[in-house]
CHARMM internal coordinates of N, CA and C (Angstrom, degrees):
IC EDIT
DIST 1 N 1 CA 1.4793
DIST 1 CA 1 C 1.5157
ANGL 1 N 1 CA 1 C 109.32
DIST 1 C 2 N 1.3191
ANGL 1 CA 1 C 2 N 117.97
DIHE 1 N 1 CA 1 C 2 N 130.01
DIST 2 N 2 CA 1.4200
ANGL 1 C 2 N 2 CA 122.37
DIHE 1 CA 1 C 2 N 2 CA -179.92
DIST 2 CA 2 C 1.5481
ANGL 2 N 2 CA 2 C 107.27
DIHE 1 C 2 N 2 CA 2 C -88.25
DIST 2 C 3 N 1.3561
ANGL 2 CA 2 C 3 N 112.44
DIHE 2 N 2 CA 2 C 3 N 152.49
DIST 3 N 3 CA 1.4285
ANGL 2 C 3 N 3 CA 117.88
DIHE 2 CA 2 C 3 N 3 CA 177.15
DIST 3 CA 3 C 1.4604
ANGL 3 N 3 CA 3 C 113.23
DIHE 2 C 3 N 3 CA 3 C -83.25
DIST 3 C 4 N 1.3635
ANGL 3 CA 3 C 4 N 120.98
DIHE 3 N 3 CA 3 C 4 N 156.91
DIST 4 N 4 CA 1.4815
ANGL 3 C 4 N 4 CA 120.08
DIHE 3 CA 3 C 4 N 4 CA 174.45
DIST 4 CA 4 C 1.4943
ANGL 4 N 4 CA 4 C 109.63
DIHE 3 C 4 N 4 CA 4 C -68.83
DIST 4 C 5 N 1.3219
ANGL 4 CA 4 C 5 N 113.94
DIHE 4 N 4 CA 4 C 5 N 148.70
DIST 5 N 5 CA 1.4452
ANGL 4 C 5 N 5 CA 120.01
DIHE 4 CA 4 C 5 N 5 CA 178.14
DIST 5 CA 5 C 1.5183
ANGL 5 N 5 CA 5 C 109.70
DIHE 4 C 5 N 5 CA 5 C -74.96
DIST 5 C 6 N 1.3516
ANGL 5 CA 5 C 6 N 112.40
DIHE 5 N 5 CA 5 C 6 N 149.42
DIST 6 N 6 CA 1.4815
ANGL 5 C 6 N 6 CA 118.91
DIHE 5 CA 5 C 6 N 6 CA 175.05
DIST 6 CA 6 C 1.5510
ANGL 6 N 6 CA 6 C 106.67
DIHE 5 C 6 N 6 CA 6 C -73.49
DIST 6 C 7 N 1.3264
ANGL 6 CA 6 C 7 N 117.05
DIHE 6 N 6 CA 6 C 7 N 142.17
DIST 7 N 7 CA 1.4976
ANGL 6 C 7 N 7 CA 117.93
DIHE 6 CA 6 C 7 N 7 CA -176.46
DIST 7 CA 7 C 1.4962
ANGL 7 N 7 CA 7 C 116.70
DIHE 6 C 7 N 7 CA 7 C -68.46
DIST 7 C 8 N 1.3710
ANGL 7 CA 7 C 8 N 116.88
DIHE 7 N 7 CA 7 C 8 N -20.56
DIST 8 N 8 CA 1.4634
ANGL 7 C 8 N 8 CA 120.38
DIHE 7 CA 7 C 8 N 8 CA 176.66
DIST 8 CA 8 C 1.5080
ANGL 8 N 8 CA 8 C 110.83
DIHE 7 C 8 N 8 CA 8 C -93.33
DIST 8 C 9 N 1.3091
ANGL 8 CA 8 C 9 N 115.70
DIHE 8 N 8 CA 8 C 9 N 122.43
DIST 9 N 9 CA 1.4795
ANGL 8 C 9 N 9 CA 120.77
DIHE 8 CA 8 C 9 N 9 CA -173.91
DIST 9 CA 9 C 1.5141
ANGL 9 N 9 CA 9 C 112.47
DIHE 8 C 9 N 9 CA 9 C -56.34
DIST 9 C 10 N 1.3759
ANGL 9 CA 9 C 10 N 117.64
DIHE 9 N 9 CA 9 C 10 N -43.15
DIST 10 N 10 CA 1.4170
ANGL 9 C 10 N 10 CA 119.63
DIHE 9 CA 9 C 10 N 10 CA -176.56
DIST 10 CA 10 C 1.5716
ANGL 10 N 10 CA 10 C 112.92
DIHE 9 C 10 N 10 CA 10 C -65.54
DIST 10 C 11 N 1.3141
ANGL 10 CA 10 C 11 N 115.92
DIHE 10 N 10 CA 10 C 11 N -37.93
DIST 11 N 11 CA 1.4529
ANGL 10 C 11 N 11 CA 121.56
DIHE 10 CA 10 C 11 N 11 CA 176.92
DIST 11 CA 11 C 1.4971
ANGL 11 N 11 CA 11 C 111.53
DIHE 10 C 11 N 11 CA 11 C -67.02
DIST 11 C 12 N 1.3263
ANGL 11 CA 11 C 12 N 118.34
DIHE 11 N 11 CA 11 C 12 N -41.80
DIST 12 N 12 CA 1.4345
ANGL 11 C 12 N 12 CA 124.47
DIHE 11 CA 11 C 12 N 12 CA 175.83
DIST 12 CA 12 C 1.5198
ANGL 12 N 12 CA 12 C 110.19
DIHE 11 C 12 N 12 CA 12 C -57.54
DIST 12 C 13 N 1.2676
ANGL 12 CA 12 C 13 N 114.73
DIHE 12 N 12 CA 12 C 13 N -44.60
DIST 13 N 13 CA 1.4919
ANGL 12 C 13 N 13 CA 118.10
DIHE 12 CA 12 C 13 N 13 CA -179.82
DIST 13 CA 13 C 1.5351
ANGL 13 N 13 CA 13 C 110.35
DIHE 12 C 13 N 13 CA 13 C -64.53
DIST 13 C 14 N 1.3025
ANGL 13 CA 13 C 14 N 119.43
DIHE 13 N 13 CA 13 C 14 N -39.13
DIST 14 N 14 CA 1.4391
ANGL 13 C 14 N 14 CA 122.56
DIHE 13 CA 13 C 14 N 14 CA 178.18
DIST 14 CA 14 C 1.5722
ANGL 14 N 14 CA 14 C 110.19
DIHE 13 C 14 N 14 CA 14 C -68.79
DIST 14 C 15 N 1.3408
ANGL 14 CA 14 C 15 N 116.33
DIHE 14 N 14 CA 14 C 15 N -37.04
DIST 15 N 15 CA 1.4637
ANGL 14 C 15 N 15 CA 118.06
DIHE 14 CA 14 C 15 N 15 CA 178.23
DIST 15 CA 15 C 1.4902
ANGL 15 N 15 CA 15 C 112.10
DIHE 14 C 15 N 15 CA 15 C -67.38
DIST 15 C 16 N 1.3841
ANGL 15 CA 15 C 16 N 118.23
DIHE 15 N 15 CA 15 C 16 N -37.31
DIST 16 N 16 CA 1.4626
ANGL 15 C 16 N 16 CA 120.49
DIHE 15 CA 15 C 16 N 16 CA 177.11
DIST 16 CA 16 C 1.5250
ANGL 16 N 16 CA 16 C 110.40
DIHE 15 C 16 N 16 CA 16 C -65.11
DIST 16 C 17 N 1.3543
ANGL 16 CA 16 C 17 N 115.13
DIHE 16 N 16 CA 16 C 17 N -38.80
DIST 17 N 17 CA 1.5067
ANGL 16 C 17 N 17 CA 117.10
DIHE 16 CA 16 C 17 N 17 CA 178.35
DIST 17 CA 17 C 1.5219
ANGL 17 N 17 CA 17 C 109.08
DIHE 16 C 17 N 17 CA 17 C -66.20
DIST 17 C 18 N 1.3220
ANGL 17 CA 17 C 18 N 120.79
DIHE 17 N 17 CA 17 C 18 N -41.81
DIST 18 N 18 CA 1.4232
ANGL 17 C 18 N 18 CA 122.36
DIHE 17 CA 17 C 18 N 18 CA 179.96
DIST 18 CA 18 C 1.5399
ANGL 18 N 18 CA 18 C 110.58
DIHE 17 C 18 N 18 CA 18 C -63.94
DIST 18 C 19 N 1.3576
ANGL 18 CA 18 C 19 N 119.64
DIHE 18 N 18 CA 18 C 19 N -38.42
DIST 19 N 19 CA 1.4649
ANGL 18 C 19 N 19 CA 121.96
DIHE 18 CA 18 C 19 N 19 CA 176.22
DIST 19 CA 19 C 1.4855
ANGL 19 N 19 CA 19 C 110.87
DIHE 18 C 19 N 19 CA 19 C -62.89
DIST 19 C 20 N 1.3682
ANGL 19 CA 19 C 20 N 115.79
DIHE 19 N 19 CA 19 C 20 N -41.35
DIST 20 N 20 CA 1.4787
ANGL 19 C 20 N 20 CA 119.30
DIHE 19 CA 19 C 20 N 20 CA 178.93
DIST 20 CA 20 C 1.5269
ANGL 20 N 20 CA 20 C 113.58
DIHE 19 C 20 N 20 CA 20 C -62.86
DIST 20 C 21 N 1.3197
ANGL 20 CA 20 C 21 N 114.22
DIHE 20 N 20 CA 20 C 21 N -26.67
DIST 21 N 21 CA 1.4940
ANGL 20 C 21 N 21 CA 120.66
DIHE 20 CA 20 C 21 N 21 CA 176.64
DIST 21 CA 21 C 1.5441
ANGL 21 N 21 CA 21 C 113.92
DIHE 20 C 21 N 21 CA 21 C -89.11
DIST 21 C 22 N 1.3290
ANGL 21 CA 21 C 22 N 115.44
DIHE 21 N 21 CA 21 C 22 N 4.49
DIST 22 N 22 CA 1.4733
ANGL 21 C 22 N 22 CA 119.77
DIHE 21 CA 21 C 22 N 22 CA 175.72
DIST 22 CA 22 C 1.5195
ANGL 22 N 22 CA 22 C 116.43
DIHE 21 C 22 N 22 CA 22 C 102.87
DIST 22 C 23 N 1.3105
ANGL 22 CA 22 C 23 N 116.95
DIHE 22 N 22 CA 22 C 23 N -5.74
DIST 23 N 23 CA 1.4649
ANGL 22 C 23 N 23 CA 119.62
DIHE 22 CA 22 C 23 N 23 CA -179.49
DIST 23 CA 23 C 1.5541
ANGL 23 N 23 CA 23 C 109.16
DIHE 22 C 23 N 23 CA 23 C -68.86
DIST 23 C 24 N 1.3157
ANGL 23 CA 23 C 24 N 115.92
DIHE 23 N 23 CA 23 C 24 N 145.79
DIST 24 N 24 CA 1.4892
ANGL 23 C 24 N 24 CA 119.42
DIHE 23 CA 23 C 24 N 24 CA 175.63
DIST 24 CA 24 C 1.5032
ANGL 24 N 24 CA 24 C 109.48
DIHE 23 C 24 N 24 CA 24 C -98.02
DIST 24 C 25 N 1.2872
ANGL 24 CA 24 C 25 N 117.88
DIHE 24 N 24 CA 24 C 25 N 136.23
DIST 25 N 25 CA 1.5079
ANGL 24 C 25 N 25 CA 120.56
DIHE 24 CA 24 C 25 N 25 CA -179.38
DIST 25 CA 25 C 1.5259
ANGL 25 N 25 CA 25 C 104.05
DIHE 24 C 25 N 25 CA 25 C -114.57
DIST 25 C 26 N 1.3393
ANGL 25 CA 25 C 26 N 114.25
DIHE 25 N 25 CA 25 C 26 N 128.45
DIST 26 N 26 CA 1.5237
ANGL 25 C 26 N 26 CA 122.54
DIHE 25 CA 25 C 26 N 26 CA 174.48
DIST 26 CA 26 C 1.4980
ANGL 26 N 26 CA 26 C 108.65
DIHE 25 C 26 N 26 CA 26 C -120.18
DIST 26 C 27 N 1.2875
ANGL 26 CA 26 C 27 N 118.33
DIHE 26 N 26 CA 26 C 27 N 125.09
DIST 27 N 27 CA 1.4319
ANGL 26 C 27 N 27 CA 124.76
DIHE 26 CA 26 C 27 N 27 CA 177.91
DIST 27 CA 27 C 1.5139
ANGL 27 N 27 CA 27 C 111.77
DIHE 26 C 27 N 27 CA 27 C -87.65
DIST 27 C 28 N 1.3272
ANGL 27 CA 27 C 28 N 116.14
DIHE 27 N 27 CA 27 C 28 N 137.80
DIST 28 N 28 CA 1.4400
ANGL 27 C 28 N 28 CA 119.39
DIHE 27 CA 27 C 28 N 28 CA 176.69
DIST 28 CA 28 C 1.5270
ANGL 28 N 28 CA 28 C 110.10
DIHE 27 C 28 N 28 CA 28 C 119.36
DIST 28 C 29 N 1.2747
ANGL 28 CA 28 C 29 N 115.99
DIHE 28 N 28 CA 28 C 29 N 161.17
DIST 29 N 29 CA 1.4487
ANGL 28 C 29 N 29 CA 123.19
DIHE 28 CA 28 C 29 N 29 CA 179.67
DIST 29 CA 29 C 1.5260
ANGL 29 N 29 CA 29 C 108.09
DIHE 28 C 29 N 29 CA 29 C 145.21
DIST 29 C 30 N 1.3225
ANGL 29 CA 29 C 30 N 114.64
DIHE 29 N 29 CA 29 C 30 N 177.37
DIST 30 N 30 CA 1.4738
ANGL 29 C 30 N 30 CA 117.85
DIHE 29 CA 29 C 30 N 30 CA -171.66
DIST 30 CA 30 C 1.5121
ANGL 30 N 30 CA 30 C 110.04
DIHE 29 C 30 N 30 CA 30 C -83.88
DIST 30 C 31 N 1.3559
ANGL 30 CA 30 C 31 N 120.59
DIHE 30 N 30 CA 30 C 31 N -45.53
DIST 31 N 31 CA 1.5076
ANGL 30 C 31 N 31 CA 120.18
DIHE 30 CA 30 C 31 N 31 CA -176.83
DIST 31 CA 31 C 1.4802
ANGL 31 N 31 CA 31 C 111.18
DIHE 30 C 31 N 31 CA 31 C -116.22
DIST 31 C 32 N 1.3541
ANGL 31 CA 31 C 32 N 118.93
DIHE 31 N 31 CA 31 C 32 N -17.40
DIST 32 N 32 CA 1.4753
ANGL 31 C 32 N 32 CA 121.80
DIHE 31 CA 31 C 32 N 32 CA -175.71
DIST 32 CA 32 C 1.5550
ANGL 32 N 32 CA 32 C 109.35
DIHE 31 C 32 N 32 CA 32 C -104.88
DIST 32 C 33 N 1.2708
ANGL 32 CA 32 C 33 N 114.72
DIHE 32 N 32 CA 32 C 33 N 158.74
DIST 33 N 33 CA 1.4741
ANGL 32 C 33 N 33 CA 121.89
DIHE 32 CA 32 C 33 N 33 CA 176.44
DIST 33 CA 33 C 1.5295
ANGL 33 N 33 CA 33 C 108.25
DIHE 32 C 33 N 33 CA 33 C -65.43
DIST 33 C 34 N 1.3180
ANGL 33 CA 33 C 34 N 116.69
DIHE 33 N 33 CA 33 C 34 N -37.21
DIST 34 N 34 CA 1.4236
ANGL 33 C 34 N 34 CA 122.65
DIHE 33 CA 33 C 34 N 34 CA -179.66
DIST 34 CA 34 C 1.5457
ANGL 34 N 34 CA 34 C 111.55
DIHE 33 C 34 N 34 CA 34 C 179.73
DIST 34 C 35 N 1.3297
ANGL 34 CA 34 C 35 N 114.99
DIHE 34 N 34 CA 34 C 35 N -166.98
DIST 35 N 35 CA 1.4681
ANGL 34 C 35 N 35 CA 119.50
DIHE 34 CA 34 C 35 N 35 CA -176.08
DIST 35 CA 35 C 1.5378
ANGL 35 N 35 CA 35 C 106.82
DIHE 34 C 35 N 35 CA 35 C -137.84
DIST 35 C 36 N 1.3919
ANGL 35 CA 35 C 36 N 113.35
DIHE 35 N 35 CA 35 C 36 N 147.52
DIST 36 N 36 CA 1.4562
ANGL 35 C 36 N 36 CA 117.75
DIHE 35 CA 35 C 36 N 36 CA 172.16
DIST 36 CA 36 C 1.5282
ANGL 36 N 36 CA 36 C 107.85
DIHE 35 C 36 N 36 CA 36 C -114.92
DIST 36 C 37 N 1.2959
ANGL 36 CA 36 C 37 N 117.30
DIHE 36 N 36 CA 36 C 37 N 141.32
DIST 37 N 37 CA 1.4812
ANGL 36 C 37 N 37 CA 123.90
DIHE 36 CA 36 C 37 N 37 CA -178.96
DIST 37 CA 37 C 1.4920
ANGL 37 N 37 CA 37 C 111.62
DIHE 36 C 37 N 37 CA 37 C -116.68
DIST 37 C 38 N 1.3021
ANGL 37 CA 37 C 38 N 115.05
DIHE 37 N 37 CA 37 C 38 N 128.50
DIST 38 N 38 CA 1.4497
ANGL 37 C 38 N 38 CA 122.30
DIHE 37 CA 37 C 38 N 38 CA 179.53
DIST 38 CA 38 C 1.5300
ANGL 38 N 38 CA 38 C 110.29
DIHE 37 C 38 N 38 CA 38 C -64.90
DIST 38 C 39 N 1.3161
ANGL 38 CA 38 C 39 N 119.32
DIHE 38 N 38 CA 38 C 39 N 140.64
DIST 39 N 39 CA 1.4907
ANGL 38 C 39 N 39 CA 121.01
DIHE 38 CA 38 C 39 N 39 CA -179.31
DIST 39 CA 39 C 1.4770
ANGL 39 N 39 CA 39 C 113.32
DIHE 38 C 39 N 39 CA 39 C -80.69
DIST 39 C 40 N 1.3628
ANGL 39 CA 39 C 40 N 119.59
DIHE 39 N 39 CA 39 C 40 N -6.67
DIST 40 N 40 CA 1.5201
ANGL 39 C 40 N 40 CA 121.31
DIHE 39 CA 39 C 40 N 40 CA -176.24
DIST 40 CA 40 C 1.5059
ANGL 40 N 40 CA 40 C 109.93
DIHE 39 C 40 N 40 CA 40 C -106.89
DIST 40 C 41 N 1.3176
ANGL 40 CA 40 C 41 N 113.00
DIHE 40 N 40 CA 40 C 41 N 135.90
DIST 41 N 41 CA 1.4483
ANGL 40 C 41 N 41 CA 121.81
DIHE 40 CA 40 C 41 N 41 CA 174.93
DIST 41 CA 41 C 1.5284
ANGL 41 N 41 CA 41 C 107.48
DIHE 40 C 41 N 41 CA 41 C -112.13
DIST 41 C 42 N 1.3819
ANGL 41 CA 41 C 42 N 117.58
DIHE 41 N 41 CA 41 C 42 N 81.38
DIST 42 N 42 CA 1.4213
ANGL 41 C 42 N 42 CA 120.98
DIHE 41 CA 41 C 42 N 42 CA -171.29
DIST 42 CA 42 C 1.5298
ANGL 42 N 42 CA 42 C 110.09
DIHE 41 C 42 N 42 CA 42 C -112.21
DIST 42 C 43 N 1.3245
ANGL 42 CA 42 C 43 N 117.12
DIHE 42 N 42 CA 42 C 43 N 128.54
DIST 43 N 43 CA 1.4340
ANGL 42 C 43 N 43 CA 123.31
DIHE 42 CA 42 C 43 N 43 CA 179.30
DIST 43 CA 43 C 1.4977
ANGL 43 N 43 CA 43 C 112.36
DIHE 42 C 43 N 43 CA 43 C -56.11
DIST 43 C 44 N 1.3112
ANGL 43 CA 43 C 44 N 118.88
DIHE 43 N 43 CA 43 C 44 N -27.28
DIST 44 N 44 CA 1.4584
ANGL 43 C 44 N 44 CA 124.49
DIHE 43 CA 43 C 44 N 44 CA -178.37
DIST 44 CA 44 C 1.5095
ANGL 44 N 44 CA 44 C 111.38
DIHE 43 C 44 N 44 CA 44 C -77.30
DIST 44 C 45 N 1.3039
ANGL 44 CA 44 C 45 N 116.20
DIHE 44 N 44 CA 44 C 45 N -20.39
DIST 45 N 45 CA 1.4937
ANGL 44 C 45 N 45 CA 124.59
DIHE 44 CA 44 C 45 N 45 CA -175.31
DIST 45 CA 45 C 1.5038
ANGL 45 N 45 CA 45 C 108.72
DIHE 44 C 45 N 45 CA 45 C -93.44
DIST 45 C 46 N 1.2840
ANGL 45 CA 45 C 46 N 117.28
DIHE 45 N 45 CA 45 C 46 N 113.76
DIST 46 N 46 CA 1.4212
ANGL 45 C 46 N 46 CA 127.00
DIHE 45 CA 45 C 46 N 46 CA 174.25
DIST 46 CA 46 C 1.5813
ANGL 46 N 46 CA 46 C 108.47
DIHE 45 C 46 N 46 CA 46 C 51.45
DIST 46 C 47 N 1.2333
ANGL 46 CA 46 C 47 N 119.40
DIHE 46 N 46 CA 46 C 47 N -119.73
DIST 47 N 47 CA 1.4915
ANGL 46 C 47 N 47 CA 123.47
DIHE 46 CA 46 C 47 N 47 CA -175.71
DIST 47 CA 47 C 1.5775
ANGL 47 N 47 CA 47 C 110.44
DIHE 46 C 47 N 47 CA 47 C -102.19
DIST 47 C 48 N 1.3080
ANGL 47 CA 47 C 48 N 118.20
DIHE 47 N 47 CA 47 C 48 N 11.13
DIST 48 N 48 CA 1.4729
ANGL 47 C 48 N 48 CA 119.19
DIHE 47 CA 47 C 48 N 48 CA 177.15
DIST 48 CA 48 C 1.5325
ANGL 48 N 48 CA 48 C 112.04
DIHE 47 C 48 N 48 CA 48 C 87.10
DIST 48 C 49 N 1.3594
ANGL 48 CA 48 C 49 N 116.82
DIHE 48 N 48 CA 48 C 49 N 0.61
DIST 49 N 49 CA 1.4438
ANGL 48 C 49 N 49 CA 120.62
DIHE 48 CA 48 C 49 N 49 CA 175.86
DIST 49 CA 49 C 1.5376
ANGL 49 N 49 CA 49 C 110.63
DIHE 48 C 49 N 49 CA 49 C -99.99
DIST 49 C 50 N 1.2906
ANGL 49 CA 49 C 50 N 118.18
DIHE 49 N 49 CA 49 C 50 N 167.18
DIST 50 N 50 CA 1.4643
ANGL 49 C 50 N 50 CA 121.02
DIHE 49 CA 49 C 50 N 50 CA -178.79
DIST 50 CA 50 C 1.5427
ANGL 50 N 50 CA 50 C 106.21
DIHE 49 C 50 N 50 CA 50 C -65.20
DIST 50 C 51 N 1.3411
ANGL 50 CA 50 C 51 N 114.42
DIHE 50 N 50 CA 50 C 51 N 134.13
DIST 51 N 51 CA 1.4824
ANGL 50 C 51 N 51 CA 120.41
DIHE 50 CA 50 C 51 N 51 CA 179.47
DIST 51 CA 51 C 1.5521
ANGL 51 N 51 CA 51 C 103.53
DIHE 50 C 51 N 51 CA 51 C -79.43
DIST 51 C 52 N 1.3568
ANGL 51 CA 51 C 52 N 110.67
DIHE 51 N 51 CA 51 C 52 N 143.65
DIST 52 N 52 CA 1.4711
ANGL 51 C 52 N 52 CA 121.33
DIHE 51 CA 51 C 52 N 52 CA 179.50
DIST 52 CA 52 C 1.4420
ANGL 52 N 52 CA 52 C 108.70
DIHE 51 C 52 N 52 CA 52 C -129.01
DIST 52 C 53 N 1.3542
ANGL 52 CA 52 C 53 N 119.31
DIHE 52 N 52 CA 52 C 53 N 136.88
DIST 53 N 53 CA 1.4621
ANGL 52 C 53 N 53 CA 122.66
DIHE 52 CA 52 C 53 N 53 CA 174.38
DIST 53 CA 53 C 1.5574
ANGL 53 N 53 CA 53 C 107.38
DIHE 52 C 53 N 53 CA 53 C -127.89
DIST 53 C 54 N 1.2969
ANGL 53 CA 53 C 54 N 116.43
DIHE 53 N 53 CA 53 C 54 N 139.58
DIST 54 N 54 CA 1.4237
ANGL 53 C 54 N 54 CA 120.75
DIHE 53 CA 53 C 54 N 54 CA 176.97
DIST 54 CA 54 C 1.5379
ANGL 54 N 54 CA 54 C 109.06
DIHE 53 C 54 N 54 CA 54 C -83.84
DIST 54 C 55 N 1.3489
ANGL 54 CA 54 C 55 N 117.07
DIHE 54 N 54 CA 54 C 55 N 147.91
DIST 55 N 55 CA 1.4120
ANGL 54 C 55 N 55 CA 122.15
DIHE 54 CA 54 C 55 N 55 CA 179.48
DIST 55 CA 55 C 1.5194
ANGL 55 N 55 CA 55 C 107.27
DIHE 54 C 55 N 55 CA 55 C -115.03
END
COOR INIT
IC SEED 1 N 1 CA 1 C
IC BUILD
């Protein structure tokens, strides 16, 4: 199943680039359009958990 496109063209382009680099995009949430999840779980990165950014 494909995800719905973001309504802003520039953000959709960035999301497609992130997906091509392995990031996972999940649509939905209370205040954000969705979230993107980093594909790397590196102990050197933040707290060693998957990085998440709201969209």
